[in-house]
C-alpha positions in Angstrom: -161.1 17.8 -111.3 -164.6 18.9 -112.5 -166.2 20.9 -115.2 -168.8 23.5 -115.1 -171.2 25.4 -117.3 -170.7 29.1 -116.9 -171.9 32.2 -118.6 -169.4 33.7 -121.0 -168.6 37.4 -120.5 -165.6 39.4 -121.2 -163.5 39.4 -118.1 -166.2 37.6 -116.1 -166.3 34.2 -114.5 -165.1 32.6 -111.3 -162.4 34.2 -109.3 -162.9 37.7 -110.4 -162.2 37.1 -114.1 -158.5 37.6 -113.7 -159.0 41.3 -112.8 -156.3 43.5 -111.3 -154.6 42.5 -108.1 -155.4 45.9 -106.6 -159.2 45.3 -107.1 -159.4 42.3 -104.8 -156.3 40.3 -104.1 -158.2 37.3 -102.8 -160.1 36.8 -106.1 -157.2 37.6 -108.4 -156.6 34.9 -111.1 -154.1 36.1 -113.7 -154.0 34.6 -117.2 -150.9 32.4 -117.6 -151.4 31.5 -121.2 -153.7 30.1 -123.9 -153.9 26.6 -125.4 -155.9 26.0 -128.6 -157.8 29.2 -127.9 -158.5 28.2 -124.3 -157.5 30.9 -121.8 -155.7 29.4 -118.7 -155.9 31.2 -115.4 -154.5 30.4 -112.0 -156.1 31.6 -108.8 -153.9 33.6 -106.4 -154.9 31.2 -103.5 -153.6 28.3 -105.6 -150.2 30.1 -106.0 -150.0 30.6 -102.3 -151.0 27.0 -101.7 -148.2 25.7 -103.8 -145.7 28.0 -102.1 -146.9 26.9 -98.7 -146.7 23.2 -99.5 -143.2 23.5 -100.9 -141.8 25.7 -98.0 -143.4 23.5 -95.4 -142.0 20.2 -96.9 -138.7 20.5 -95.1 -136.3 17.7 -96.0 -138.9 16.5 -98.6 -138.7 19.7 -100.5 -137.6 18.0 -103.8 -140.3 15.4 -103.6 -143.0 18.0 -102.8 -141.8 20.2 -105.7 -141.9 17.3 -108.1 -145.3 16.1 -106.9 -146.9 19.6 -107.1 -145.4 20.2 -110.6 -146.8 16.9 -111.8 -150.1 17.4 -110.1 -150.5 20.8 -111.7 -149.7 19.3 -115.2 -152.0 16.3 -114.7 -155.0 18.4 -113.5 -154.4 20.8 -116.4 -154.4 17.9 -118.9 -157.5 16.6 -117.2 -159.3 19.8 -117.8 -158.1 20.0 -121.4 -159.8 16.6 -121.8 -163.1 18.1 -120.8 -162.6 21.1 -123.1 -161.7 19.1 -126.2 -164.5 16.6 -125.6 -167.0 19.5 -125.3 -165.8 20.9 -128.6 -166.1 17.4 -130.2 -169.7 17.2 -129.0 -170.6 20.4 -130.7 -170.1 22.7 -127.7 -167.6 25.3 -126.7 -164.8 25.6 -124.2 -163.1 28.9 -123.7 -161.4 28.9 -120.3 -159.7 26.8 -117.6 -159.2 28.0 -114.0 -156.6 26.3 -111.8 -157.5 26.8 -108.1 -156.7 25.1 -104.8 -159.3 22.4 -105.0 -158.4 21.3 -108.6 -159.4 22.7 -111.9 -162.5 24.1 -113.5 -163.2 23.8 -117.2 -165.7 26.4 -118.4 -167.6 24.6 -121.1 -171.0 24.7 -122.7 -172.3 21.5 -124.4 -175.6 20.3 -125.9 -177.7 19.3 -122.9 -178.4 15.7 -123.6 -177.1 12.6 -121.7 -174.5 11.5 -124.3 -172.7 14.8 -124.9 -172.8 15.5 -121.2 -171.4 12.0 -120.4 -168.6 12.2 -123.0 -167.6 15.7 -121.8 -167.4 14.5 -118.2 -165.7 11.1 -118.7 -162.9 12.5 -121.0 -161.3 14.2 -118.1 -160.7 11.0 -116.1 -159.8 9.2 -119.3 -156.8 11.6 -119.7 -155.6 10.3 -116.3 -156.1 6.8 -117.4 -154.0 7.4 -120.5 -151.2 8.9 -118.4 -151.5 6.0 -116.1 -151.2 3.5 -118.9 -148.2 5.3 -120.5 -146.3 5.6 -117.3 -147.1 2.0 -116.3 -145.9 0.7 -119.6 -142.6 2.7 -119.5 -142.0 1.6 -115.9 -142.6 -2.0 -116.8 -140.3 -1.8 -119.8 -137.7 -0.1 -117.5 -137.0 2.5 -120.1 -136.5 5.2 -117.4 -133.1 4.0 -116.4 -129.8 5.3 -117.7 -129.2 6.8 -120.1 -133.0 7.7 -120.3 -133.9 10.8 -118.2 -136.3 13.6 -118.0 -135.7 17.3 -117.8 -136.2 18.6 -114.3 -137.9 22.0 -114.3 -137.3 22.4 -110.6 -133.5 22.2 -110.7 -133.1 23.1 -114.3 -131.2 19.9 -115.0 -131.8 16.4 -116.3 -132.9 14.0 -113.5 -134.0 10.5 -112.7 -136.7 9.5 -115.2 -137.8 6.6 -113.1 -138.7 8.9 -110.2 -140.7 11.2 -112.6 -142.6 8.3 -114.0 -143.4 6.8 -110.6 -144.7 10.1 -109.2 -146.7 10.7 -112.3 -148.2 7.3 -112.0 -149.1 7.8 -108.4 -150.6 11.2 -108.9 -152.8 10.2 -111.8 -153.9 7.1 -110.0 -155.1 9.3 -107.1 -156.7 11.8 -109.5 -158.5 9.0 -111.3 -159.9 7.4 -108.1 -160.7 10.8 -106.6 -162.7 11.9 -109.6 -164.8 8.7 -109.5 -166.2 9.6 -106.1 -169.9 10.0 -106.7 -170.2 13.5 -105.2 -171.9 16.1 -107.4 -170.5 18.2 -109.1 -167.3 16.1 -109.3 -166.9 13.9 -112.4 -168.2 10.8 -110.6 -171.4 12.6 -109.6 -171.9 14.0 -113.0 -171.4 10.6 -114.7 -174.0 9.1 -112.3 -176.4 11.8 -113.3 -175.9 11.2 -117.0 -176.4 7.4 -116.6 -179.6 7.9 -114.6 -180.7 10.5 -117.2 -180.7 7.8 -119.9 -183.1 5.7 -117.8 -185.1 8.4 -116.0 -186.0 12.0 -116.7 -183.5 14.7 -115.7 -185.5 15.8 -112.6 -185.4 12.3 -111.0 -181.8 11.7 -112.1 -180.7 15.0 -110.5 -182.7 14.3 -107.3 -181.0 10.8 -106.9 -177.6 12.2 -107.9 -177.7 15.0 -105.3 -178.9 12.7 -102.6 -176.0 10.3 -103.3 -173.7 13.3 -103.5 -174.7 14.6 -100.1 -174.1 11.2 -98.5 -170.7 11.0 -100.3 -169.8 14.5 -99.1 -170.5 13.5 -95.5 -168.4 10.4 -95.8 -165.5 12.3 -97.3 -165.8 15.0 -94.7 -165.7 12.5 -91.8 -162.7 10.8 -93.4 -161.0 14.2 -93.8 -161.6 15.0 -90.1 -160.3 11.6 -88.9 -157.2 11.7 -91.0 -156.6 15.4 -90.6 -156.8 15.9 -94.4 -158.4 19.3 -94.2 -158.2 19.7 -98.0 -160.6 16.8 -98.3 -162.8 18.4 -95.7 -163.0 21.6 -97.7 -163.9 19.7 -100.8 -166.6 17.8 -99.0 -168.1 21.0 -97.6 -168.2 22.6 -101.1 -169.6 19.4 -102.6 -172.4 19.2 -100.0 -173.3 22.9 -100.6 -173.4 22.3 -104.3 -175.7 19.3 -103.9 -177.9 21.2 -101.6 -178.2 24.2 -103.9 -179.0 21.9 -106.8 -181.8 20.3 -104.8 -183.2 23.7 -103.9 -183.1 24.7 -107.6 -184.9 21.4 -108.4 -187.7 22.2 -105.9 -188.0 25.7 -107.4 -188.7 24.2 -110.8 -185.4 25.2 -112.3 -185.2 21.8 -114.1 -188.2 20.6 -116.0 -189.3 16.9 -116.1 -189.9 16.8 -119.8 -186.3 17.3 -120.6 -183.6 19.8 -119.9 -185.0 23.3 -119.9 -188.4 22.0 -120.9 -187.4 20.2 -124.1 -187.8 16.5 -124.9 -184.4 15.5 -126.4 -185.4 11.9 -127.0 -185.3 12.6 -130.7 -182.0 14.5 -130.5 -181.6 18.1 -131.7 -184.0 17.4 -134.6 -186.8 18.1 -132.1 -185.7 21.7 -131.9 -186.3 24.4 -134.5 -183.1 25.8 -136.0 -181.6 28.3 -133.7 -184.2 27.8 -131.0 -182.7 27.2 -127.6 -184.3 28.1 -124.3 -182.3 29.9 -121.6 -180.6 28.3 -118.6 -182.3 27.8 -115.2 -181.2 31.1 -113.7 -182.4 33.0 -116.8 -185.7 31.1 -116.7 -186.1 32.0 -113.0 -185.5 35.7 -113.8 -188.1 35.5 -116.6 -190.6 34.0 -114.3 -189.9 36.7 -111.7 -190.3 39.4 -114.5 -193.6 37.8 -115.6 -194.9 37.9 -112.0 -194.0 41.5 -111.6 -195.6 42.3 -115.0 -198.8 40.5 -113.9 -198.9 42.4 -110.7 -198.3 45.7 -112.5 -201.2 44.9 -114.9 -203.5 44.1 -111.9 -202.6 47.4 -110.3 -203.2 49.2 -113.5 -206.6 47.7 -113.9 -207.6 48.4 -110.3 -206.5 52.0 -110.8 -208.5 52.4 -114.0 -211.6 51.0 -112.2 -211.1 53.4 -109.3 -210.6 56.4 -111.7 -213.8 55.5 -113.6 -215.7 55.4 -110.3 -214.2 58.8 -109.3 -215.1 60.4 -112.6 -218.7 59.1 -112.3 -218.8 60.7 -108.8 -217.4 64.0 -110.2 -220.1 63.9 -112.9 -222.8 63.3 -110.5 -221.8 65.3 -107.4 -218.9 67.7 -108.6 -215.3 68.0 -107.6 -216.0 69.2 -104.1 -217.5 65.9 -103.3 -214.1 64.1 -103.6 -212.0 63.0 -100.7 -208.3 63.8 -100.5 -207.5 60.2 -101.3 -209.8 60.3 -104.4 -208.2 63.6 -105.5 -204.7 62.1 -105.2 -205.7 59.0 -107.2 -207.2 61.2 -109.9 -204.1 63.4 -110.0 -201.8 60.4 -110.1 -203.7 58.9 -113.0 -203.6 62.2 -114.9 -199.9 62.5 -114.5 -199.4 58.9 -115.6 -201.4 59.5 -118.8 -199.6 62.7 -119.4 
């Protein structure tokens, strides 16, 4: 339901990187396959969620099983839309994680409004395509006998009209849900990209996260009133994401002259070949390292000044004139130079 930029590391990533079940069962996300070089993982909590929904469906077992199967497939295709769009825009897409609150496409695209916007919108456009296809088939009434679909739940051929209807309903809900302007959902990211065209990224992000926090509160209240606790969980996560993004904004993690300090108004031609600056977290770490390095340099200069004073005192008055503190300072400086 949304896409994220993540660092790529072997076995890393959200959900424990698909590690062994014995390491941490709650973060286990086994790999279930690969599509076009994209690793597909499913979170253990999502597996438990599917089992719970099916077992608690009672007399509606068949409908719940069909709906969850179609939901899984539709979300997966949605995430593939993000991945293929990212590659089309000159980026990379290596992994998809299916988890209880939807899907996460791990992509990395050129950080400009247009590539970002295309990558985001191609997810919901997949749902639109599925909507259009199912709507056309239902209107033409091609799902009646003898036309039917294979039913993976029962292992037999079933009513094609029911499959098309459920697919239509699921994708309509996914499309509308993803348009909700709550960052980092697709609707919030599209709003950010549109504002980015008109404003700089800092102001666009500030407005987007403000709208996102309000949207999260509205969704959370609706989830409480209707007892839709999954919506409440999504609202809480969305609010936290918006809040954290605002804190990063205040800390200077996003520069006003363009993403990561570059002005992309002229496109990638404004960058020297192979020259890209690190992400906000890496930049924050670099700033911290620079501060530590500056403090260390100040300490070194103060120590050298103190050592010079002590040596002058020794030259004038002898070693016996030194205090214990001065002797420790001189000894420490001698060891450091050794």
